[in-house]
gemmi code that builds the backbone of each chain (N, CA, C; Angstrom):
import gemmi

chains = {
    "A": [
        ("MET", (9.641, -27.249, 110.078), (10.724, -27.413, 111.061), (12.076, -27.246, 110.379)),
        ("ARG", (12.878, -26.392, 110.943), (14.126, -25.978, 110.317), (15.079, -27.155, 110.053)),
        ("GLU", (15.217, -28.053, 111.020), (16.143, -29.182, 110.825), (15.761, -29.979, 109.585)),
        ("ARG", (14.465, -30.247, 109.454), (14.028, -31.080, 108.329), (14.225, -30.369, 107.003)),
        ("GLU", (14.059, -29.042, 106.995), (14.279, -28.283, 105.751), (15.731, -28.374, 105.302)),
        ("ILE", (16.652, -28.250, 106.253), (18.079, -28.290, 105.891), (18.457, -29.681, 105.385)),
        ("ILE", (17.937, -30.714, 106.051), (18.241, -32.088, 105.627), (17.652, -32.353, 104.241)),
        ("ALA", (16.437, -31.880, 103.994), (15.834, -32.045, 102.664), (16.664, -31.325, 101.604)),
        ("GLU", (17.158, -30.147, 101.936), (17.971, -29.387, 100.987), (19.299, -30.112, 100.726)),
        ("PHE", (19.881, -30.692, 101.776), (21.110, -31.487, 101.603), (20.882, -32.589, 100.574)),
        ("TRP", (19.782, -33.325, 100.708), (19.535, -34.439, 99.782), (19.170, -33.947, 98.381)),
        ("ARG", (18.523, -32.773, 98.285), (18.274, -32.215, 96.948), (19.595, -31.931, 96.222)),
        ("ARG", (20.539, -31.368, 96.976), (21.841, -31.050, 96.356), (22.612, -32.330, 96.019)),
        ("MET", (22.525, -33.341, 96.885), (23.148, -34.634, 96.576), (22.498, -35.234, 95.332)),
        ("ALA", (21.178, -35.118, 95.229), (20.464, -35.693, 94.084), (20.839, -34.996, 92.780)),
        ("ALA", (21.281, -33.740, 92.874), (21.793, -33.037, 91.696), (23.229, -33.450, 91.394)),
        ("ASN", (23.775, -34.365, 92.214), (25.179, -34.791, 92.114), (26.124, -33.586, 92.209)),
        ("ASP", (25.652, -32.547, 92.888), (26.464, -31.340, 93.097), (27.021, -31.410, 94.530)),
        ("PHE", (28.115, -32.170, 94.663), (28.637, -32.454, 95.998), (29.237, -31.207, 96.641)),
        ("ALA", (29.737, -30.281, 95.817), (30.254, -29.024, 96.364), (29.110, -28.216, 96.985)),
        ("ALA", (27.942, -28.206, 96.317), (26.788, -27.483, 96.863), (26.303, -28.145, 98.157)),
        ("ALA", (26.300, -29.495, 98.177), (25.940, -30.188, 99.415), (26.956, -29.853, 100.512)),
        ("GLY", (28.228, -29.827, 100.131), (29.293, -29.510, 101.093), (29.162, -28.113, 101.681)),
        ("ALA", (28.537, -27.203, 100.930), (28.347, -25.838, 101.428), (27.371, -25.781, 102.600)),
        ("LEU", (26.615, -26.867, 102.818), (25.699, -26.923, 103.968), (26.396, -27.445, 105.231)),
        ("LEU", (27.664, -27.839, 105.101), (28.385, -28.420, 106.236), (29.116, -27.334, 107.009)),
        ("GLY", (29.113, -27.436, 108.321), (29.797, -26.470, 109.168), (31.313, -26.618, 109.075)),
        ("PRO", (32.051, -25.625, 109.611), (33.511, -25.625, 109.483), (34.185, -26.811, 110.182)),
        ("ASP", (33.591, -27.325, 111.233), (34.186, -28.462, 111.956), (33.425, -29.751, 111.678)),
        ("PHE", (32.877, -29.847, 110.467), (32.048, -31.004, 110.097), (32.800, -32.328, 110.261)),
        ("VAL", (32.096, -33.303, 110.833), (32.618, -34.666, 110.972), (31.540, -35.640, 110.520)),
        ("LEU", (31.950, -36.595, 109.683), (31.080, -37.698, 109.259), (31.635, -38.989, 109.847)),
        ("GLU", (30.762, -39.784, 110.448), (31.199, -41.074, 110.985), (30.356, -42.203, 110.410)),
        ("TRP", (31.027, -43.306, 110.015), (30.386, -44.552, 109.624), (30.727, -45.598, 110.677)),
        ("PRO", (29.877, -45.789, 111.682), (30.227, -46.695, 112.797), (30.462, -48.145, 112.345)),
        ("GLN", (29.791, -48.594, 111.273), (29.925, -50.003, 110.869), (31.349, -50.339, 110.432)),
        ("SER", (32.003, -49.390, 109.728), (33.376, -49.618, 109.252), (34.388, -48.868, 110.119)),
        ("ARG", (33.891, -48.192, 111.143), (34.734, -47.427, 112.058), (35.596, -46.400, 111.298)),
        ("GLU", (34.948, -45.695, 110.357), (35.635, -44.656, 109.581), (35.088, -43.273, 109.946)),
        ("ARG", (35.982, -42.301, 109.947), (35.598, -40.905, 110.205), (36.207, -40.024, 109.106)),
        ("ILE", (35.411, -39.098, 108.587), (35.892, -38.115, 107.607), (35.721, -36.735, 108.217)),
        ("ARG", (36.771, -35.937, 108.172), (36.712, -34.588, 108.746), (36.717, -33.547, 107.635)),
        ("GLY", (35.750, -32.625, 107.711), (35.777, -31.452, 106.856), (35.026, -31.628, 105.546)),
        ("ALA", (34.478, -30.504, 105.056), (33.684, -30.528, 103.827), (34.535, -30.926, 102.623)),
        ("ALA", (35.796, -30.506, 102.574), (36.632, -30.777, 101.395), (36.783, -32.282, 101.177)),
        ("ARG", (37.060, -33.021, 102.245), (37.214, -34.476, 102.105), (35.856, -35.136, 101.800)),
        ("PHE", (34.794, -34.588, 102.386), (33.457, -35.116, 102.090), (33.152, -34.995, 100.592)),
        ("ILE", (33.440, -33.822, 100.032), (33.184, -33.586, 98.603), (34.042, -34.517, 97.751)),
        ("GLN", (35.326, -34.624, 98.116), (36.251, -35.476, 97.348), (35.821, -36.945, 97.407)),
        ("MET", (35.427, -37.384, 98.601), (35.004, -38.788, 98.760), (33.822, -39.090, 97.842)),
        ("ASN", (32.842, -38.192, 97.784), (31.683, -38.410, 96.923), (32.072, -38.350, 95.441)),
        ("ALA", (32.948, -37.417, 95.093), (33.358, -37.283, 93.686), (34.137, -38.509, 93.221)),
        ("GLU", (34.928, -39.105, 94.131), (35.793, -40.238, 93.764), (35.084, -41.578, 93.858)),
        ("TYR", (33.932, -41.638, 94.516), (33.289, -42.926, 94.775), (32.938, -43.604, 93.445)),
        ("PRO", (33.358, -44.854, 93.239), (33.113, -45.515, 91.948), (31.617, -45.638, 91.661)),
        ("ALA", (31.192, -45.098, 90.520), (29.769, -45.079, 90.176), (29.568, -45.474, 88.722)),
        ("HIS", (28.424, -46.115, 88.442), (28.075, -46.515, 87.083), (27.271, -45.432, 86.359)),
        ("GLY", (26.845, -44.442, 87.079), (26.049, -43.369, 86.478), (25.778, -42.335, 87.557)),
        ("PRO", (24.960, -41.340, 87.246), (24.633, -40.336, 88.272), (23.940, -40.990, 89.477)),
        ("TRP", (24.206, -40.489, 90.651), (23.569, -41.000, 91.865), (22.151, -40.464, 91.975)),
        ("GLN", (21.231, -41.362, 92.293), (19.851, -40.973, 92.567), (19.567, -41.243, 94.041)),
        ("PHE", (18.887, -40.324, 94.680), (18.567, -40.427, 96.107), (17.057, -40.302, 96.271)),
        ("THR", (16.437, -41.291, 96.891), (14.998, -41.244, 97.154), (14.802, -41.116, 98.665)),
        ("VAL", (14.348, -39.960, 99.101), (14.148, -39.709, 100.524), (12.850, -40.367, 100.969)),
        ("GLN", (12.942, -41.366, 101.822), (11.753, -42.058, 102.320), (11.151, -41.345, 103.514)),
        ("ARG", (12.006, -40.721, 104.326), (11.503, -40.098, 105.542), (12.570, -39.184, 106.123)),
        ("ILE", (12.116, -38.080, 106.705), (12.995, -37.227, 107.498), (12.292, -36.942, 108.819)),
        ("VAL", (12.968, -37.266, 109.911), (12.459, -36.992, 111.258), (13.397, -35.963, 111.880)),
        ("GLY", (12.860, -34.940, 112.526), (13.764, -33.947, 113.078), (13.197, -33.190, 114.249)),
        ("GLY", (14.102, -32.632, 115.028), (13.720, -31.792, 116.152), (14.885, -31.551, 117.080)),
        ("ASN", (14.869, -30.423, 117.811), (15.886, -30.156, 118.829), (17.315, -30.151, 118.295)),
        ("GLY", (17.511, -29.619, 117.094), (18.868, -29.523, 116.552), (19.412, -30.811, 115.984)),
        ("GLU", (18.537, -31.811, 115.853), (18.954, -33.084, 115.278), (17.937, -33.518, 114.238)),
        ("GLY", (18.329, -34.475, 113.417), (17.405, -35.025, 112.440), (17.941, -36.338, 111.912)),
        ("VAL", (17.031, -37.158, 111.382), (17.401, -38.450, 110.831), (16.701, -38.606, 109.491)),
        ("SER", (17.426, -39.086, 108.495), (16.801, -39.393, 107.208), (16.973, -40.865, 106.875)),
        ("ASP", (16.030, -41.359, 106.095), (16.037, -42.725, 105.562), (15.980, -42.558, 104.048)),
        ("VAL", (17.067, -42.903, 103.385), (17.237, -42.560, 101.972), (17.700, -43.775, 101.179)),
        ("GLU", (17.049, -44.027, 100.048), (17.509, -45.057, 99.117), (18.444, -44.422, 98.104)),
        ("VAL", (19.562, -45.095, 97.862), (20.620, -44.567, 97.003), (20.875, -45.572, 95.886)),
        ("THR", (20.970, -45.082, 94.654), (21.352, -45.982, 93.560), (22.069, -45.180, 92.476)),
        ("ASP", (22.954, -45.874, 91.765), (23.567, -45.301, 90.552), (23.057, -46.060, 89.325)),
        ("GLY", (21.941, -46.776, 89.508), (21.372, -47.582, 88.437), (21.827, -49.024, 88.503)),
        ("VAL", (22.951, -49.281, 89.163), (23.478, -50.641, 89.321), (23.593, -50.962, 90.813)),
        ("GLN", (24.396, -50.198, 91.512), (24.517, -50.348, 92.953), (23.264, -49.777, 93.632)),
        ("LYS", (22.790, -50.485, 94.659), (21.659, -49.997, 95.444), (22.010, -50.086, 96.919)),
        ("ALA", (21.646, -49.069, 97.669), (21.935, -49.072, 99.100), (20.891, -48.239, 99.819)),
        ("ARG", (20.871, -48.393, 101.134), (19.974, -47.608, 101.973), (20.837, -46.910, 103.029)),
        ("ALA", (20.670, -45.611, 103.144), (21.430, -44.821, 104.110), (20.498, -44.293, 105.189)),
        ("ILE", (20.842, -44.610, 106.448), (20.154, -44.013, 107.591), (21.134, -43.017, 108.199)),
        ("SER", (20.785, -41.734, 108.142), (21.733, -40.668, 108.454), (21.235, -39.835, 109.630)),
        ("PHE", (22.040, -39.782, 110.695), (21.742, -38.949, 111.864), (22.504, -37.635, 111.719)),
        ("PHE", (21.760, -36.530, 111.595), (22.341, -35.200, 111.425), (22.319, -34.443, 112.748)),
        ("THR", (23.438, -33.768, 113.064), (23.445, -32.765, 114.115), (23.619, -31.414, 113.440)),
        ("LEU", (22.790, -30.433, 113.836), (22.796, -29.135, 113.162), (23.046, -28.023, 114.160)),
        ("SER", (23.682, -26.980, 113.678), (23.920, -25.811, 114.513), (23.983, -24.585, 113.616)),
        ("GLU", (23.229, -23.561, 113.960), (23.221, -22.289, 113.219), (23.044, -22.518, 111.716)),
        ("GLY", (22.114, -23.401, 111.367), (21.764, -23.607, 109.962), (22.730, -24.474, 109.176)),
        ("LYS", (23.757, -25.024, 109.860), (24.727, -25.879, 109.179), (24.708, -27.280, 109.785)),
        ("ILE", (25.131, -28.232, 108.978), (25.281, -29.619, 109.435), (26.670, -29.751, 110.046)),
        ("THR", (26.708, -30.091, 111.326), (28.007, -30.164, 112.002), (28.487, -31.596, 112.179)),
        ("ARG", (27.533, -32.546, 112.173), (27.917, -33.952, 112.393), (26.912, -34.833, 111.676)),
        ("LEU", (27.451, -35.898, 111.112), (26.625, -36.850, 110.375), (27.110, -38.238, 110.767)),
        ("VAL", (26.214, -39.054, 111.297), (26.534, -40.447, 111.639), (25.637, -41.310, 110.768)),
        ("GLU", (26.271, -42.150, 109.947), (25.520, -42.793, 108.875), (25.653, -44.313, 108.945)),
        ("TYR", (24.499, -44.992, 108.747), (24.436, -46.454, 108.744), (23.955, -46.928, 107.386)),
        ("TRP", (24.485, -48.084, 106.962), (24.169, -48.668, 105.661), (23.690, -50.094, 105.879)),
        ("PRO", (22.406, -50.294, 106.234), (21.903, -51.655, 106.462), (21.746, -52.432, 105.157)),
        ("GLU", (22.141, -53.682, 105.184), (22.111, -54.564, 104.008), (20.970, -55.571, 104.132)),
        ("PRO", (20.460, -56.058, 103.014), (19.438, -57.117, 103.073), (19.985, -58.387, 103.737)),
        ("TYR", (19.109, -59.141, 104.390), (19.479, -60.458, 104.926), (18.257, -61.374, 104.836)),
        ("ASP", (18.518, -62.677, 104.904), (17.420, -63.644, 104.801), (16.616, -63.681, 106.098)),
        ("PRO", (15.296, -63.772, 106.011), (14.474, -63.864, 107.234), (14.782, -65.170, 107.972)),
        ("PRO", (14.991, -65.116, 109.284), (15.265, -66.336, 110.050), (14.043, -67.253, 110.084)),
        ("ALA", (14.294, -68.564, 109.984), (13.193, -69.532, 109.964), (12.467, -69.598, 111.303)),
        ("ASN", (13.191, -69.316, 112.402), (12.606, -69.560, 113.720), (11.547, -68.540, 114.141)),
        ("ARG", (11.298, -67.524, 113.307), (10.176, -66.622, 113.625), (9.160, -66.569, 112.478)),
        ("ALA", (9.269, -67.544, 111.575), (8.386, -67.538, 110.391), (6.907, -67.624, 110.795)),
        ("HIS", (6.627, -68.249, 111.958), (5.230, -68.387, 112.387), (4.650, -67.077, 112.909)),
        ("LEU", (5.478, -66.055, 113.066), (5.016, -64.776, 113.635), (4.984, -63.650, 112.610)),
        ("VAL", (5.580, -63.865, 111.441), (5.752, -62.758, 110.492), (5.014, -63.032, 109.190)),
        ("GLU", (4.865, -61.973, 108.400), (4.399, -62.086, 107.021), (5.435, -61.384, 106.150)),
        ("PRO", (5.553, -61.781, 104.889), (6.509, -61.088, 104.019), (5.997, -59.705, 103.618)),
        ("ILE", (6.898, -58.731, 103.535), (6.582, -57.440, 102.949), (6.689, -57.620, 101.440)),
        ("SER", (5.585, -57.393, 100.743), (5.606, -57.669, 99.285), (6.205, -56.485, 98.528)),
    ],
    "B": [
        ("MET", (10.015, -33.530, 125.299), (9.240, -33.856, 124.098), (8.598, -35.231, 124.256)),
        ("ARG", (7.322, -35.267, 124.021), (6.521, -36.453, 124.337), (6.982, -37.693, 123.565)),
        ("GLU", (7.290, -37.540, 122.280), (7.716, -38.699, 121.478), (8.943, -39.347, 122.112)),
        ("ARG", (9.905, -38.512, 122.482), (11.157, -39.059, 123.018), (10.927, -39.741, 124.367)),
        ("GLU", (10.009, -39.212, 125.174), (9.712, -39.846, 126.469), (9.134, -41.239, 126.278)),
        ("ILE", (8.220, -41.379, 125.325), (7.591, -42.692, 125.100), (8.620, -43.691, 124.579)),
        ("ILE", (9.481, -43.235, 123.669), (10.511, -44.125, 123.123), (11.491, -44.536, 124.222)),
        ("ALA", (11.892, -43.595, 125.078), (12.784, -43.926, 126.197), (12.133, -44.934, 127.134)),
        ("GLU", (10.850, -44.759, 127.387), (10.129, -45.695, 128.263), (10.039, -47.084, 127.612)),
        ("PHE", (9.820, -47.123, 126.296), (9.813, -48.404, 125.583), (11.129, -49.136, 125.815)),
        ("TRP", (12.246, -48.441, 125.661), (13.548, -49.109, 125.823), (13.834, -49.457, 127.279)),
        ("ARG", (13.316, -48.672, 128.235), (13.456, -49.047, 129.656), (12.745, -50.374, 129.920)),
        ("ARG", (11.551, -50.527, 129.355), (10.803, -51.772, 129.580), (11.474, -52.938, 128.860)),
        ("MET", (12.022, -52.685, 127.660), (12.769, -53.738, 126.964), (14.005, -54.127, 127.793)),
        ("ALA", (14.674, -53.134, 128.379), (15.885, -53.397, 129.170), (15.569, -54.202, 130.420)),
        ("ALA", (14.338, -54.104, 130.901), (13.907, -54.945, 132.031), (13.525, -56.346, 131.550)),
        ("ASN", (13.660, -56.575, 130.230), (13.247, -57.847, 129.604), (11.777, -58.151, 129.906)),
        ("ASP", (11.015, -57.085, 130.131), (9.578, -57.226, 130.376), (8.852, -56.887, 129.068)),
        ("PHE", (8.805, -57.873, 128.174), (8.304, -57.620, 126.826), (6.799, -57.340, 126.835)),
        ("ALA", (6.077, -57.904, 127.803), (4.649, -57.606, 127.923), (4.443, -56.128, 128.278)),
        ("ALA", (5.287, -55.614, 129.172), (5.183, -54.195, 129.546), (5.538, -53.304, 128.358)),
        ("ALA", (6.565, -53.698, 127.603), (6.894, -52.940, 126.382), (5.730, -53.016, 125.396)),
        ("GLY", (5.129, -54.202, 125.282), (3.992, -54.385, 124.374), (2.799, -53.521, 124.750)),
        ("ALA", (2.686, -53.167, 126.031), (1.564, -52.324, 126.472), (1.672, -50.901, 125.933)),
        ("LEU", (2.846, -50.534, 125.417), (3.007, -49.203, 124.808), (2.612, -49.194, 123.331)),
        ("LEU", (2.272, -50.370, 122.800), (1.948, -50.461, 121.371), (0.449, -50.261, 121.147)),
        ("GLY", (0.102, -49.570, 120.095), (-1.301, -49.327, 119.765), (-1.980, -50.591, 119.256)),
        ("PRO", (-3.316, -50.553, 119.161), (-4.092, -51.748, 118.781), (-3.781, -52.242, 117.357)),
        ("ASP", (-3.394, -51.340, 116.462), (-3.085, -51.746, 115.079), (-1.581, -51.717, 114.820)),
        ("PHE", (-0.809, -52.003, 115.867), (0.658, -51.928, 115.769), (1.207, -52.812, 114.651)),
        ("VAL", (2.155, -52.252, 113.904), (2.880, -52.995, 112.868), (4.375, -52.729, 113.022)),
        ("LEU", (5.166, -53.799, 112.997), (6.632, -53.706, 112.986), (7.126, -54.197, 111.638)),
        ("GLU", (8.023, -53.422, 111.019), (8.605, -53.860, 109.742), (10.120, -53.872, 109.822)),
        ("TRP", (10.709, -54.967, 109.285), (12.158, -55.067, 109.098), (12.430, -55.065, 107.599)),
        ("PRO", (12.721, -53.902, 106.998), (12.877, -53.844, 105.537), (14.012, -54.716, 105.004)),
        ("GLN", (15.065, -54.936, 105.789), (16.209, -55.698, 105.269), (15.836, -57.142, 104.942)),
        ("SER", (14.981, -57.744, 105.787), (14.563, -59.138, 105.567), (13.141, -59.200, 104.995)),
        ("ARG", (12.550, -58.037, 104.761), (11.192, -57.930, 104.215), (10.200, -58.698, 105.087)),
        ("GLU", (10.326, -58.522, 106.411), (9.412, -59.155, 107.363), (8.525, -58.110, 108.032)),
        ("ARG", (7.272, -58.513, 108.283), (6.329, -57.643, 108.987), (5.683, -58.457, 110.103)),
        ("ILE", (5.574, -57.840, 111.293), (4.876, -58.458, 112.427), (3.703, -57.563, 112.782)),
        ("ARG", (2.540, -58.148, 112.927), (1.337, -57.371, 113.262), (0.901, -57.675, 114.690)),
        ("GLY", (0.680, -56.619, 115.466), (0.045, -56.763, 116.761), (1.027, -56.953, 117.908)),
        ("ALA", (0.625, -56.463, 119.087), (1.478, -56.540, 120.277), (1.718, -57.986, 120.695)),
        ("ALA", (0.715, -58.852, 120.543), (0.859, -60.243, 121.011), (2.012, -60.945, 120.294)),
        ("ARG", (2.068, -60.794, 118.970), (3.160, -61.429, 118.214), (4.502, -60.765, 118.529)),
        ("PHE", (4.485, -59.451, 118.738), (5.718, -58.748, 119.118), (6.274, -59.312, 120.423)),
        ("ILE", (5.406, -59.490, 121.404), (5.823, -60.015, 122.709), (6.356, -61.447, 122.549)),
        ("GLN", (5.610, -62.266, 121.806), (6.013, -63.663, 121.602), (7.360, -63.751, 120.875)),
        ("MET", (7.538, -62.922, 119.847), (8.793, -62.936, 119.084), (9.967, -62.630, 120.002)),
        ("ASN", (9.818, -61.632, 120.864), (10.906, -61.290, 121.781), (11.137, -62.397, 122.815)),
        ("ALA", (10.067, -62.972, 123.309), (10.196, -64.026, 124.319), (10.868, -65.269, 123.731)),
        ("GLU", (10.596, -65.563, 122.454), (11.120, -66.782, 121.815), (12.509, -66.589, 121.225)),
        ("TYR", (12.968, -65.347, 121.074), (14.232, -65.103, 120.368), (15.376, -65.780, 121.118)),
        ("PRO", (16.180, -66.609, 120.427), (17.243, -67.351, 121.128), (18.259, -66.397, 121.773)),
        ("ALA", (18.450, -66.537, 123.086), (19.323, -65.625, 123.838), (20.224, -66.408, 124.789)),
        ("HIS", (21.433, -65.878, 125.014), (22.387, -66.487, 125.943), (22.223, -65.953, 127.361)),
        ("GLY", (21.448, -64.918, 127.515), (21.245, -64.314, 128.836), (20.265, -63.179, 128.681)),
        ("PRO", (20.034, -62.401, 129.735), (19.101, -61.272, 129.628), (19.591, -60.272, 128.575)),
        ("TRP", (18.670, -59.658, 127.855), (19.015, -58.642, 126.866), (19.336, -57.327, 127.546)),
        ("GLN", (20.431, -56.721, 127.100), (20.791, -55.382, 127.559), (20.661, -54.430, 126.374)),
        ("PHE", (20.112, -53.257, 126.640), (19.892, -52.250, 125.607), (20.571, -50.953, 126.043)),
        ("THR", (21.469, -50.435, 125.208), (22.124, -49.165, 125.505), (21.646, -48.136, 124.493)),
        ("VAL", (20.855, -47.186, 124.977), (20.297, -46.158, 124.091), (21.371, -45.107, 123.825)),
        ("GLN", (21.804, -45.015, 122.566), (22.826, -44.031, 122.196), (22.205, -42.671, 121.877)),
        ("ARG", (21.001, -42.709, 121.334), (20.397, -41.439, 120.921), (18.923, -41.649, 120.651)),
        ("ILE", (18.118, -40.639, 120.972), (16.716, -40.610, 120.560), (16.455, -39.238, 119.936)),
        ("VAL", (15.971, -39.247, 118.708), (15.603, -38.018, 118.002), (14.098, -38.081, 117.788)),
        ("GLY", (13.390, -36.992, 118.048), (11.949, -37.070, 117.886), (11.293, -35.753, 117.595)),
        ("GLY", (10.094, -35.845, 117.043), (9.285, -34.658, 116.782), (8.171, -34.973, 115.808)),
        ("ASN", (7.067, -34.192, 115.903), (5.957, -34.317, 114.937), (5.361, -35.712, 114.881)),
        ("GLY", (5.234, -36.379, 116.018), (4.601, -37.696, 116.037), (5.492, -38.823, 115.568)),
        ("GLU", (6.778, -38.540, 115.393), (7.722, -39.576, 114.989), (8.964, -39.512, 115.873)),
        ("GLY", (9.742, -40.566, 115.826), (10.989, -40.572, 116.569), (11.880, -41.673, 116.064)),
        ("VAL", (13.180, -41.522, 116.308), (14.165, -42.515, 115.883), (15.108, -42.770, 117.045)),
        ("SER", (15.405, -44.038, 117.298), (16.408, -44.362, 118.314), (17.548, -45.143, 117.690)),
        ("ASP", (18.711, -44.987, 118.300), (19.935, -45.715, 117.943), (20.337, -46.465, 119.202)),
        ("VAL", (20.225, -47.790, 119.176), (20.341, -48.601, 120.395), (21.284, -49.780, 120.158)),
        ("GLU", (22.203, -49.985, 121.085), (23.052, -51.175, 121.061), (22.382, -52.270, 121.879)),
        ("VAL", (22.362, -53.477, 121.320), (21.667, -54.612, 121.927), (22.663, -55.737, 122.130)),
        ("THR", (22.647, -56.360, 123.304), (23.488, -57.534, 123.523), (22.839, -58.449, 124.559)),
        ("ASP", (23.125, -59.747, 124.404), (22.751, -60.698, 125.452), (24.018, -61.223, 126.129)),
        ("GLY", (25.117, -60.499, 125.952), (26.398, -60.899, 126.511), (27.247, -61.658, 125.502)),
        ("VAL", (26.621, -62.230, 124.496), (27.336, -62.973, 123.444), (27.025, -62.328, 122.084)),
        ("GLN", (25.762, -62.313, 121.706), (25.348, -61.648, 120.486), (25.357, -60.129, 120.701)),
        ("LYS", (25.824, -59.401, 119.680), (25.802, -57.935, 119.738), (25.194, -57.407, 118.451)),
        ("ALA", (24.358, -56.402, 118.574), (23.731, -55.824, 117.380), (23.426, -54.361, 117.643)),
        ("ARG", (23.112, -53.660, 116.562), (22.713, -52.261, 116.652), (21.362, -52.116, 115.967)),
        ("ALA", (20.412, -51.534, 116.662), (19.065, -51.339, 116.112), (18.826, -49.850, 115.892)),
        ("ILE", (18.465, -49.512, 114.651), (18.007, -48.153, 114.329), (16.505, -48.269, 114.103)),
        ("SER", (15.726, -47.640, 114.978), (14.278, -47.864, 115.034), (13.526, -46.562, 114.759)),
        ("PHE", (12.697, -46.576, 113.716), (11.839, -45.437, 113.388), (10.455, -45.700, 113.989)),
        ("PHE", (10.056, -44.862, 114.940), (8.771, -44.996, 115.617), (7.758, -44.007, 115.030)),
        ("THR", (6.532, -44.475, 114.812), (5.399, -43.584, 114.571), (4.498, -43.685, 115.787)),
        ("LEU", (4.052, -42.531, 116.307), (3.280, -42.508, 117.549), (1.956, -41.796, 117.316)),
        ("SER", (0.960, -42.234, 118.063), (-0.352, -41.590, 117.995), (-1.042, -41.767, 119.345)),
        ("GLU", (-1.533, -40.667, 119.907), (-2.251, -40.695, 121.188), (-1.486, -41.453, 122.256)),
        ("GLY", (-0.178, -41.231, 122.325), (0.644, -41.809, 123.393), (1.028, -43.256, 123.193)),
        ("LYS", (0.671, -43.836, 122.048), (1.023, -45.233, 121.773), (1.916, -45.313, 120.527)),
        ("ILE", (2.684, -46.392, 120.468), (3.516, -46.665, 119.292), (2.651, -47.433, 118.293)),
        ("THR", (2.457, -46.850, 117.117), (1.580, -47.487, 116.131), (2.370, -48.208, 115.045)),
        ("ARG", (3.631, -47.758, 114.816), (4.421, -48.367, 113.744), (5.886, -48.270, 114.123)),
        ("LEU", (6.613, -49.338, 113.779), (8.045, -49.396, 114.077), (8.718, -49.976, 112.838)),
        ("VAL", (9.658, -49.228, 112.277), (10.444, -49.711, 111.132), (11.885, -49.782, 111.604)),
        ("GLU", (12.461, -50.977, 111.556), (13.721, -51.196, 112.265), (14.803, -51.721, 111.320)),
        ("TYR", (16.004, -51.169, 111.461), (17.172, -51.558, 110.665), (18.250, -52.101, 111.598)),
        ("TRP", (18.974, -53.093, 111.091), (20.032, -53.757, 111.872), (21.333, -53.712, 111.078)),
        ("PRO", (22.054, -52.583, 111.114), (23.301, -52.489, 110.339), (24.416, -53.343, 110.943)),
        ("GLU", (25.171, -54.015, 110.097), (26.245, -54.920, 110.515), (27.609, -54.281, 110.228)),
        ("PRO", (28.637, -54.653, 110.986), (29.990, -54.159, 110.682), (30.455, -54.604, 109.288)),
        ("TYR", (31.282, -53.787, 108.651), (31.932, -54.170, 107.380), (33.332, -53.561, 107.348)),
        ("ASP", (34.171, -54.121, 106.486), (35.548, -53.638, 106.383), (35.586, -52.307, 105.635)),
        ("PRO", (36.412, -51.361, 106.093), (36.529, -50.083, 105.381), (37.122, -50.308, 103.991)),
        ("PRO", (36.529, -49.700, 102.942), (37.076, -49.866, 101.591), (38.445, -49.184, 101.457)),
        ("ALA", (39.340, -49.840, 100.706), (40.697, -49.296, 100.544), (40.697, -48.005, 99.724)),
        ("ASN", (39.715, -47.867, 98.821), (39.788, -46.751, 97.862), (39.446, -45.387, 98.465)),
        ("ARG", (39.076, -45.349, 99.741), (38.889, -44.033, 100.374), (39.764, -43.874, 101.618)),
        ("ALA", (40.755, -44.769, 101.732), (41.621, -44.741, 102.926), (42.361, -43.408, 103.064)),
        ("HIS", (42.625, -42.732, 101.932), (43.358, -41.453, 101.964), (42.490, -40.313, 102.498)),
        ("LEU", (41.188, -40.569, 102.686), (40.277, -39.500, 103.120), (39.741, -39.703, 104.529)),
        ("VAL", (39.988, -40.866, 105.116), (39.358, -41.195, 106.397), (40.394, -41.440, 107.486)),
        ("GLU", (39.913, -41.421, 108.716), (40.714, -41.881, 109.849), (39.899, -42.945, 110.581)),
        ("PRO", (40.556, -43.877, 111.260), (39.783, -44.882, 111.991), (39.127, -44.283, 113.238)),
        ("ILE", (37.925, -44.725, 113.553), (37.287, -44.408, 114.825), (37.848, -45.396, 115.838)),
        ("SER", (38.492, -44.881, 116.865), (39.182, -45.782, 117.808), (38.207, -46.303, 118.851)),
    ],
}
model = gemmi.Model(1)
for chain_id, residues in chains.items():
    chain = gemmi.Chain(chain_id)
    for i, (resn, *xyz) in enumerate(residues, 1):
        res = gemmi.Residue()
        res.name, res.seqid = resn, gemmi.SeqId(i, " ")
        for name, pos in zip(("N", "CA", "C"), xyz):
            atom = gemmi.Atom()
            atom.name, atom.element = name, gemmi.Element(name[0])
            atom.pos, atom.b_iso = gemmi.Position(*pos), 0.0
            res.add_atom(atom)
        chain.add_residue(res)
    model.add_chain(chain)
structure = gemmi.Structure()
structure.add_model(model)
structure.setup_entities()
């Protein structure tokens, strides 16, 4: 499936820490949105700069857990680390003519399991 | 697309607060995982009970922002509120023979935009 191939290629280029190469997969009117912080980045140039400037302890590693795609859209679940910082990115891609035109990204953080449902759950080891 | 229809129907039944009806869409070996809290729930019965017992200020409302699907998988982006509590659920569905067999769900929370990329972003209004 074409959407999933493009998303996989995007993460391969990110994993090479070659943000310019990843940026080459973005369409001319590319927009990235982070709804949690209500931030929007427009254009590949700012996307590349943001990644290059992001404070890191070492090269970024990306572990793709899953890519779901179809109908010009796709979603990835990716673990991100620089060896010190660890995060999980859930990324909704919109694609058109082989390019990524829109990316809406979520960064869920760990939280403690609530006590009031402990009788219904088991821990993931 | 069949995956997206089943996921939409799941959220329609959740929006009716009819958790038993939503549970009827789950397969016999259904598993729900919340990676952030490392919790796992097994089986439709516990899923239904967990939803019925969850502390709420009123009926749950679910606003489906997007459903992406294909190849036996699907992802939804849904806003959840009981009129007081507000949350966002990103749900990865695995489907088989018209039933939901696995659900991996993320609950991203708001955070403050970092100052060090303010020169590259604009606020989402």
